[in-house]
PDB file of N, CA, C and O in Angstrom, chain B, residues numbered from 101:
ATOM      1  N   MET B 101      30.727   4.017 -54.179  1.00  0.00           N
ATOM      2  CA  MET B 101      29.628   3.884 -55.104  1.00  0.00           C
ATOM      3  C   MET B 101      28.675   5.074 -54.972  1.00  0.00           C
ATOM      4  O   MET B 101      28.305   5.688 -55.972  1.00  0.00           O
ATOM      5  N   PHE B 102      28.284   5.394 -53.754  1.00  0.00           N
ATOM      6  CA  PHE B 102      27.335   6.492 -53.568  1.00  0.00           C
ATOM      7  C   PHE B 102      27.962   7.847 -53.867  1.00  0.00           C
ATOM      8  O   PHE B 102      27.269   8.764 -54.308  1.00  0.00           O
ATOM      9  N   TYR B 103      29.257   7.983 -53.634  1.00  0.00           N
ATOM     10  CA  TYR B 103      29.918   9.263 -53.880  1.00  0.00           C
ATOM     11  C   TYR B 103      29.949   9.590 -55.369  1.00  0.00           C
ATOM     12  O   TYR B 103      29.705  10.728 -55.768  1.00  0.00           O
ATOM     13  N   ASN B 104      30.250   8.584 -56.185  1.00  0.00           N
ATOM     14  CA  ASN B 104      30.343   8.808 -57.629  1.00  0.00           C
ATOM     15  C   ASN B 104      29.087   8.402 -58.391  1.00  0.00           C
ATOM     16  O   ASN B 104      28.973   8.684 -59.584  1.00  0.00           O
ATOM     17  N   GLY B 105      28.153   7.751 -57.726  1.00  0.00           N
ATOM     18  CA  GLY B 105      26.948   7.297 -58.403  1.00  0.00           C
ATOM     19  C   GLY B 105      27.192   6.080 -59.276  1.00  0.00           C
ATOM     20  O   GLY B 105      26.555   5.938 -60.320  1.00  0.00           O
ATOM     21  N   HIS B 106      28.096   5.202 -58.877  1.00  0.00           N
ATOM     22  CA  HIS B 106      28.390   3.984 -59.645  1.00  0.00           C
ATOM     23  C   HIS B 106      27.402   2.886 -59.274  1.00  0.00           C
ATOM     24  O   HIS B 106      27.499   2.290 -58.201  1.00  0.00           O
ATOM     25  N   GLY B 107      26.457   2.624 -60.159  1.00  0.00           N
ATOM     26  CA  GLY B 107      25.483   1.561 -59.933  1.00  0.00           C
ATOM     27  C   GLY B 107      24.345   1.949 -59.005  1.00  0.00           C
ATOM     28  O   GLY B 107      23.387   1.190 -58.858  1.00  0.00           O
ATOM     29  N   VAL B 108      24.428   3.093 -58.387  1.00  0.00           N
ATOM     30  CA  VAL B 108      23.394   3.606 -57.492  1.00  0.00           C
ATOM     31  C   VAL B 108      23.300   5.120 -57.708  1.00  0.00           C
ATOM     32  O   VAL B 108      24.239   5.728 -58.221  1.00  0.00           O
ATOM     33  N   PRO B 109      22.185   5.725 -57.326  1.00  0.00           N
ATOM     34  CA  PRO B 109      22.120   7.186 -57.429  1.00  0.00           C
ATOM     35  C   PRO B 109      23.161   7.835 -56.517  1.00  0.00           C
ATOM     36  O   PRO B 109      23.425   7.346 -55.419  1.00  0.00           O
ATOM     37  N   LYS B 110      23.742   8.928 -56.976  1.00  0.00           N
ATOM     38  CA  LYS B 110      24.709   9.657 -56.155  1.00  0.00           C
ATOM     39  C   LYS B 110      23.990  10.177 -54.919  1.00  0.00           C
ATOM     40  O   LYS B 110      22.937  10.806 -55.028  1.00  0.00           O
ATOM     41  N   ALA B 111      24.558   9.917 -53.739  1.00  0.00           N
ATOM     42  CA  ALA B 111      23.926  10.321 -52.483  1.00  0.00           C
ATOM     43  C   ALA B 111      25.009  10.601 -51.451  1.00  0.00           C
ATOM     44  O   ALA B 111      25.631   9.679 -50.924  1.00  0.00           O
ATOM     45  N   ASN B 112      25.225  11.867 -51.170  1.00  0.00           N
ATOM     46  CA  ASN B 112      26.290  12.245 -50.239  1.00  0.00           C
ATOM     47  C   ASN B 112      26.076  11.714 -48.832  1.00  0.00           C
ATOM     48  O   ASN B 112      27.043  11.363 -48.155  1.00  0.00           O
ATOM     49  N   VAL B 113      24.830  11.647 -48.378  1.00  0.00           N
ATOM     50  CA  VAL B 113      24.590  11.133 -47.024  1.00  0.00           C
ATOM     51  C   VAL B 113      25.076   9.694 -46.935  1.00  0.00           C
ATOM     52  O   VAL B 113      25.787   9.343 -45.994  1.00  0.00           O
ATOM     53  N   TYR B 114      24.707   8.858 -47.894  1.00  0.00           N
ATOM     54  CA  TYR B 114      25.131   7.458 -47.848  1.00  0.00           C
ATOM     55  C   TYR B 114      26.632   7.313 -48.090  1.00  0.00           C
ATOM     56  O   TYR B 114      27.275   6.439 -47.509  1.00  0.00           O
ATOM     57  N   ALA B 115      27.182   8.158 -48.934  1.00  0.00           N
ATOM     58  CA  ALA B 115      28.634   8.140 -49.125  1.00  0.00           C
ATOM     59  C   ALA B 115      29.326   8.469 -47.804  1.00  0.00           C
ATOM     60  O   ALA B 115      30.292   7.811 -47.419  1.00  0.00           O
ATOM     61  N   HIS B 116      28.827   9.485 -47.119  1.00  0.00           N
ATOM     62  CA  HIS B 116      29.417   9.888 -45.838  1.00  0.00           C
ATOM     63  C   HIS B 116      29.308   8.750 -44.829  1.00  0.00           C
ATOM     64  O   HIS B 116      30.259   8.481 -44.095  1.00  0.00           O
ATOM     65  N   ILE B 117      28.165   8.083 -44.786  1.00  0.00           N
ATOM     66  CA  ILE B 117      27.982   6.964 -43.844  1.00  0.00           C
ATOM     67  C   ILE B 117      29.093   5.932 -44.034  1.00  0.00           C
ATOM     68  O   ILE B 117      29.777   5.575 -43.075  1.00  0.00           O
ATOM     69  N   TRP B 118      29.273   5.458 -45.251  1.00  0.00           N
ATOM     70  CA  TRP B 118      30.222   4.364 -45.495  1.00  0.00           C
ATOM     71  C   TRP B 118      31.663   4.809 -45.358  1.00  0.00           C
ATOM     72  O   TRP B 118      32.494   4.048 -44.862  1.00  0.00           O
ATOM     73  N   TRP B 119      31.986   6.036 -45.790  1.00  0.00           N
ATOM     74  CA  TRP B 119      33.351   6.531 -45.590  1.00  0.00           C
ATOM     75  C   TRP B 119      33.617   6.755 -44.110  1.00  0.00           C
ATOM     76  O   TRP B 119      34.735   6.535 -43.644  1.00  0.00           O
ATOM     77  N   ASN B 120      32.609   7.188 -43.367  1.00  0.00           N
ATOM     78  CA  ASN B 120      32.766   7.395 -41.934  1.00  0.00           C
ATOM     79  C   ASN B 120      33.014   6.069 -41.213  1.00  0.00           C
ATOM     80  O   ASN B 120      33.850   5.996 -40.312  1.00  0.00           O
ATOM     81  N   ILE B 121      32.299   5.036 -41.605  1.00  0.00           N
ATOM     82  CA  ILE B 121      32.510   3.717 -41.010  1.00  0.00           C
ATOM     83  C   ILE B 121      33.919   3.226 -41.324  1.00  0.00           C
ATOM     84  O   ILE B 121      34.611   2.722 -40.440  1.00  0.00           O
ATOM     85  N   ALA B 122      34.346   3.369 -42.573  1.00  0.00           N
ATOM     86  CA  ALA B 122      35.701   2.953 -42.938  1.00  0.00           C
ATOM     87  C   ALA B 122      36.742   3.752 -42.155  1.00  0.00           C
ATOM     88  O   ALA B 122      37.754   3.203 -41.719  1.00  0.00           O
ATOM     89  N   ALA B 123      36.493   5.039 -41.981  1.00  0.00           N
ATOM     90  CA  ALA B 123      37.414   5.885 -41.224  1.00  0.00           C
ATOM     91  C   ALA B 123      37.499   5.433 -39.765  1.00  0.00           C
ATOM     92  O   ALA B 123      38.561   5.505 -39.147  1.00  0.00           O
ATOM     93  N   SER B 124      36.385   4.972 -39.228  1.00  0.00           N
ATOM     94  CA  SER B 124      36.384   4.529 -37.826  1.00  0.00           C
ATOM     95  C   SER B 124      37.237   3.281 -37.617  1.00  0.00           C
ATOM     96  O   SER B 124      37.621   2.967 -36.490  1.00  0.00           O
ATOM     97  N   PHE B 125      37.532   2.572 -38.705  1.00  0.00           N
ATOM     98  CA  PHE B 125      38.411   1.409 -38.630  1.00  0.00           C
ATOM     99  C   PHE B 125      39.862   1.766 -38.932  1.00  0.00           C
ATOM    100  O   PHE B 125      40.711   0.883 -39.063  1.00  0.00           O
ATOM    101  N   GLY B 126      40.144   3.069 -39.042  1.00  0.00           N
ATOM    102  CA  GLY B 126      41.514   3.521 -39.198  1.00  0.00           C
ATOM    103  C   GLY B 126      41.981   3.739 -40.629  1.00  0.00           C
ATOM    104  O   GLY B 126      43.171   3.947 -40.863  1.00  0.00           O
ATOM    105  N   ASP B 127      41.070   3.696 -41.585  1.00  0.00           N
ATOM    106  CA  ASP B 127      41.441   3.907 -42.986  1.00  0.00           C
ATOM    107  C   ASP B 127      41.675   5.403 -43.223  1.00  0.00           C
ATOM    108  O   ASP B 127      40.726   6.186 -43.258  1.00  0.00           O
ATOM    109  N   LYS B 128      42.931   5.789 -43.383  1.00  0.00           N
ATOM    110  CA  LYS B 128      43.278   7.206 -43.525  1.00  0.00           C
ATOM    111  C   LYS B 128      42.742   7.811 -44.824  1.00  0.00           C
ATOM    112  O   LYS B 128      42.381   8.987 -44.849  1.00  0.00           O
ATOM    113  N   ASP B 129      42.685   7.028 -45.900  1.00  0.00           N
ATOM    114  CA  ASP B 129      42.097   7.526 -47.143  1.00  0.00           C
ATOM    115  C   ASP B 129      40.608   7.806 -46.953  1.00  0.00           C
ATOM    116  O   ASP B 129      40.076   8.769 -47.505  1.00  0.00           O
ATOM    117  N   ALA B 130      39.943   6.960 -46.170  1.00  0.00           N
ATOM    118  CA  ALA B 130      38.516   7.149 -45.911  1.00  0.00           C
ATOM    119  C   ALA B 130      38.271   8.459 -45.167  1.00  0.00           C
ATOM    120  O   ALA B 130      37.278   9.141 -45.420  1.00  0.00           O
ATOM    121  N   VAL B 131      39.158   8.806 -44.266  1.00  0.00           N
ATOM    122  CA  VAL B 131      39.027  10.073 -43.535  1.00  0.00           C
ATOM    123  C   VAL B 131      39.060  11.237 -44.521  1.00  0.00           C
ATOM    124  O   VAL B 131      38.234  12.146 -44.445  1.00  0.00           O
ATOM    125  N   LYS B 132      40.005  11.204 -45.432  1.00  0.00           N
ATOM    126  CA  LYS B 132      40.138  12.289 -46.416  1.00  0.00           C
ATOM    127  C   LYS B 132      38.902  12.389 -47.300  1.00  0.00           C
ATOM    128  O   LYS B 132      38.379  13.481 -47.525  1.00  0.00           O
ATOM    129  N   ILE B 133      38.438  11.256 -47.798  1.00  0.00           N
ATOM    130  CA  ILE B 133      37.292  11.271 -48.706  1.00  0.00           C
ATOM    131  C   ILE B 133      36.017  11.656 -47.953  1.00  0.00           C
ATOM    132  O   ILE B 133      35.191  12.407 -48.472  1.00  0.00           O
ATOM    133  N   ARG B 134      35.859  11.144 -46.736  1.00  0.00           N
ATOM    134  CA  ARG B 134      34.699  11.536 -45.922  1.00  0.00           C
ATOM    135  C   ARG B 134      34.659  13.049 -45.748  1.00  0.00           C
ATOM    136  O   ARG B 134      33.595  13.662 -45.837  1.00  0.00           O
ATOM    137  N   ASP B 135      35.820  13.646 -45.499  1.00  0.00           N
ATOM    138  CA  ASP B 135      35.885  15.089 -45.308  1.00  0.00           C
ATOM    139  C   ASP B 135      35.571  15.846 -46.598  1.00  0.00           C
ATOM    140  O   ASP B 135      34.969  16.919 -46.555  1.00  0.00           O
ATOM    141  N   ILE B 136      35.970  15.300 -47.735  1.00  0.00           N
ATOM    142  CA  ILE B 136      35.629  15.910 -49.023  1.00  0.00           C
ATOM    143  C   ILE B 136      34.122  15.868 -49.239  1.00  0.00           C
ATOM    144  O   ILE B 136      33.521  16.853 -49.670  1.00  0.00           O
ATOM    145  N   VAL B 137      33.520  14.730 -48.939  1.00  0.00           N
ATOM    146  CA  VAL B 137      32.062  14.595 -49.061  1.00  0.00           C
ATOM    147  C   VAL B 137      31.386  15.586 -48.123  1.00  0.00           C
ATOM    148  O   VAL B 137      30.424  16.249 -48.511  1.00  0.00           O
ATOM    149  N   ALA B 138      31.877  15.694 -46.897  1.00  0.00           N
ATOM    150  CA  ALA B 138      31.275  16.585 -45.897  1.00  0.00           C
ATOM    151  C   ALA B 138      31.294  18.042 -46.344  1.00  0.00           C
ATOM    152  O   ALA B 138      30.388  18.804 -46.007  1.00  0.00           O
ATOM    153  N   GLU B 139      32.310  18.434 -47.094  1.00  0.00           N
ATOM    154  CA  GLU B 139      32.389  19.809 -47.590  1.00  0.00           C
ATOM    155  C   GLU B 139      31.229  20.145 -48.516  1.00  0.00           C
ATOM    156  O   GLU B 139      30.895  21.316 -48.695  1.00  0.00           O
ATOM    157  N   GLN B 140      30.614  19.124 -49.105  1.00  0.00           N
ATOM    158  CA  GLN B 140      29.508  19.313 -50.046  1.00  0.00           C
ATOM    159  C   GLN B 140      28.146  19.179 -49.371  1.00  0.00           C
ATOM    160  O   GLN B 140      27.111  19.199 -50.037  1.00  0.00           O
ATOM    161  N   MET B 141      28.154  19.043 -48.042  1.00  0.00           N
ATOM    162  CA  MET B 141      26.924  18.782 -47.306  1.00  0.00           C
ATOM    163  C   MET B 141      26.630  19.894 -46.298  1.00  0.00           C
ATOM    164  O   MET B 141      27.540  20.539 -45.777  1.00  0.00           O
ATOM    165  N   ALA B 142      25.350  20.097 -46.041  1.00  0.00           N
ATOM    166  CA  ALA B 142      24.937  21.013 -44.970  1.00  0.00           C
ATOM    167  C   ALA B 142      25.221  20.352 -43.626  1.00  0.00           C
ATOM    168  O   ALA B 142      25.189  19.125 -43.526  1.00  0.00           O
ATOM    169  N   PRO B 143      25.497  21.143 -42.597  1.00  0.00           N
ATOM    170  CA  PRO B 143      25.788  20.568 -41.280  1.00  0.00           C
ATOM    171  C   PRO B 143      24.701  19.609 -40.777  1.00  0.00           C
ATOM    172  O   PRO B 143      25.014  18.593 -40.157  1.00  0.00           O
ATOM    173  N   THR B 144      23.448  19.920 -41.034  1.00  0.00           N
ATOM    174  CA  THR B 144      22.379  19.026 -40.573  1.00  0.00           C
ATOM    175  C   THR B 144      22.416  17.682 -41.280  1.00  0.00           C
ATOM    176  O   THR B 144      22.075  16.658 -40.689  1.00  0.00           O
ATOM    177  N   ARG B 145      22.826  17.682 -42.533  1.00  0.00           N
ATOM    178  CA  ARG B 145      22.925  16.422 -43.286  1.00  0.00           C
ATOM    179  C   ARG B 145      24.115  15.597 -42.782  1.00  0.00           C
ATOM    180  O   ARG B 145      24.051  14.368 -42.757  1.00  0.00           O
ATOM    181  N   ILE B 146      25.194  16.265 -42.383  1.00  0.00           N
ATOM    182  CA  ILE B 146      26.341  15.563 -41.799  1.00  0.00           C
ATOM    183  C   ILE B 146      25.911  14.895 -40.500  1.00  0.00           C
ATOM    184  O   ILE B 146      26.259  13.743 -40.241  1.00  0.00           O
ATOM    185  N   GLU B 147      25.155  15.623 -39.686  1.00  0.00           N
ATOM    186  CA  GLU B 147      24.652  15.052 -38.434  1.00  0.00           C
ATOM    187  C   GLU B 147      23.776  13.835 -38.707  1.00  0.00           C
ATOM    188  O   GLU B 147      23.876  12.824 -38.011  1.00  0.00           O
ATOM    189  N   ASP B 148      22.918  13.933 -39.718  1.00  0.00           N
ATOM    190  CA  ASP B 148      22.064  12.799 -40.103  1.00  0.00           C
ATOM    191  C   ASP B 148      22.923  11.598 -40.495  1.00  0.00           C
ATOM    192  O   ASP B 148      22.661  10.471 -40.073  1.00  0.00           O
ATOM    193  N   ALA B 149      23.942  11.849 -41.299  1.00  0.00           N
ATOM    194  CA  ALA B 149      24.820  10.773 -41.766  1.00  0.00           C
ATOM    195  C   ALA B 149      25.556  10.121 -40.606  1.00  0.00           C
ATOM    196  O   ALA B 149      25.705   8.900 -40.572  1.00  0.00           O
ATOM    197  N   GLN B 150      26.015  10.923 -39.658  1.00  0.00           N
ATOM    198  CA  GLN B 150      26.724  10.379 -38.501  1.00  0.00           C
ATOM    199  C   GLN B 150      25.793   9.516 -37.652  1.00  0.00           C
ATOM    200  O   GLN B 150      26.190   8.453 -37.175  1.00  0.00           O
ATOM    201  N   LYS B 151      24.569   9.969 -37.466  1.00  0.00           N
ATOM    202  CA  LYS B 151      23.590   9.189 -36.712  1.00  0.00           C
ATOM    203  C   LYS B 151      23.293   7.867 -37.422  1.00  0.00           C
ATOM    204  O   LYS B 151      23.253   6.813 -36.788  1.00  0.00           O
ATOM    205  N   LEU B 152      23.087   7.929 -38.734  1.00  0.00           N
ATOM    206  CA  LEU B 152      22.805   6.717 -39.497  1.00  0.00           C
ATOM    207  C   LEU B 152      23.981   5.748 -39.486  1.00  0.00           C
ATOM    208  O   LEU B 152      23.783   4.533 -39.468  1.00  0.00           O
ATOM    209  N   ALA B 153      25.196   6.271 -39.496  1.00  0.00           N
ATOM    210  CA  ALA B 153      26.382   5.410 -39.437  1.00  0.00           C
ATOM    211  C   ALA B 153      26.431   4.672 -38.098  1.00  0.00           C
ATOM    212  O   ALA B 153      26.727   3.478 -38.053  1.00  0.00           O
ATOM    213  N   ARG B 154      26.143   5.381 -37.022  1.00  0.00           N
ATOM    214  CA  ARG B 154      26.120   4.731 -35.703  1.00  0.00           C
ATOM    215  C   ARG B 154      25.050   3.646 -35.644  1.00  0.00           C
ATOM    216  O   ARG B 154      25.284   2.565 -35.105  1.00  0.00           O
ATOM    217  N   GLU B 155      23.876   3.936 -36.200  1.00  0.00           N
ATOM    218  CA  GLU B 155      22.798   2.954 -36.223  1.00  0.00           C
ATOM    219  C   GLU B 155      23.190   1.740 -37.061  1.00  0.00           C
ATOM    220  O   GLU B 155      22.896   0.602 -36.694  1.00  0.00           O
ATOM    221  N   CYS B 156      23.843   1.987 -38.169  1.00  0.00           N
ATOM    222  CA  CYS B 156      24.267   0.914 -39.062  1.00  0.00           C
ATOM    223  C   CYS B 156      25.234  -0.033 -38.338  1.00  0.00           C
ATOM    224  O   CYS B 156      25.095  -1.254 -38.418  1.00  0.00           O
ATOM    225  N   VAL B 157      26.189   0.530 -37.648  1.00  0.00           N
ATOM    226  CA  VAL B 157      27.159  -0.287 -36.903  1.00  0.00           C
ATOM    227  C   VAL B 157      26.440  -1.061 -35.801  1.00  0.00           C
ATOM    228  O   VAL B 157      26.684  -2.249 -35.594  1.00  0.00           O
ATOM    229  N   ARG B 158      25.546  -0.358 -35.098  1.00  0.00           N
ATOM    230  CA  ARG B 158      24.811  -0.997 -33.999  1.00  0.00           C
ATOM    231  C   ARG B 158      23.990  -2.187 -34.506  1.00  0.00           C
ATOM    232  O   ARG B 158      23.860  -3.198 -33.815  1.00  0.00           O
ATOM    233  N   LYS B 159      23.438  -2.059 -35.713  1.00  0.00           N
ATOM    234  CA  LYS B 159      22.625  -3.131 -36.297  1.00  0.00           C
ATOM    235  C   LYS B 159      23.477  -4.169 -37.024  1.00  0.00           C
ATOM    236  O   LYS B 159      22.950  -5.053 -37.699  1.00  0.00           O
ATOM    237  N   GLN B 160      24.785  -4.058 -36.882  1.00  0.00           N
ATOM    238  CA  GLN B 160      25.735  -4.965 -37.542  1.00  0.00           C
ATOM    239  C   GLN B 160      25.553  -4.952 -39.061  1.00  0.00           C
ATOM    240  O   GLN B 160      25.615  -5.993 -39.715  1.00  0.00           O
ATOM    241  N   TYR B 161      25.329  -3.768 -39.606  1.00  0.00           N
ATOM    242  CA  TYR B 161      25.270  -3.479 -41.041  1.00  0.00           C
ATOM    243  C   TYR B 161      24.052  -4.069 -41.735  1.00  0.00           C
ATOM    244  O   TYR B 161      24.021  -4.130 -42.965  1.00  0.00           O
ATOM    245  N   LYS B 162      23.048  -4.505 -40.980  1.00  0.00           N
ATOM    246  CA  LYS B 162      21.825  -5.016 -41.592  1.00  0.00           C
ATOM    247  C   LYS B 162      20.907  -3.850 -41.905  1.00  0.00           C
ATOM    248  O   LYS B 162      20.700  -2.976 -41.064  1.00  0.00           O
ATOM    249  N   TRP B 163      20.371  -3.832 -43.077  1.00  0.00           N
ATOM    250  CA  TRP B 163      19.421  -2.820 -43.558  1.00  0.00           C
ATOM    251  C   TRP B 163      20.056  -1.449 -43.694  1.00  0.00           C
ATOM    252  O   TRP B 163      19.377  -0.435 -43.534  1.00  0.00           O
ATOM    253  N   CYS B 164      21.338  -1.404 -43.986  1.00  0.00           N
ATOM    254  CA  CYS B 164      22.027  -0.119 -44.166  1.00  0.00           C
ATOM    255  C   CYS B 164      22.056   0.276 -45.634  1.00  0.00           C
ATOM    256  O   CYS B 164      22.594   1.328 -45.980  1.00  0.00           O
TER     257      CYS B 164
END
C-alpha cells in the first residue's frame, strides 16, 4: 500500500518497514521488493526504516 500509494500516501520509509518485516519471516518476494524500495531511498532513510521496523516488531505491531 505505501509503496504504490494505494489508499495511503506513497511513503518509501513505511513501505520499507513492512517489506522488511515480511522479509524477516522468509518471504523471498518481500526481500526483492524491499531492495527495490531501498534503491529509491537515501542511506539515512533506510537506517530510519530499519530502526522503525525493529520497534514495530518489539511493540507487537501496535502503533505502527
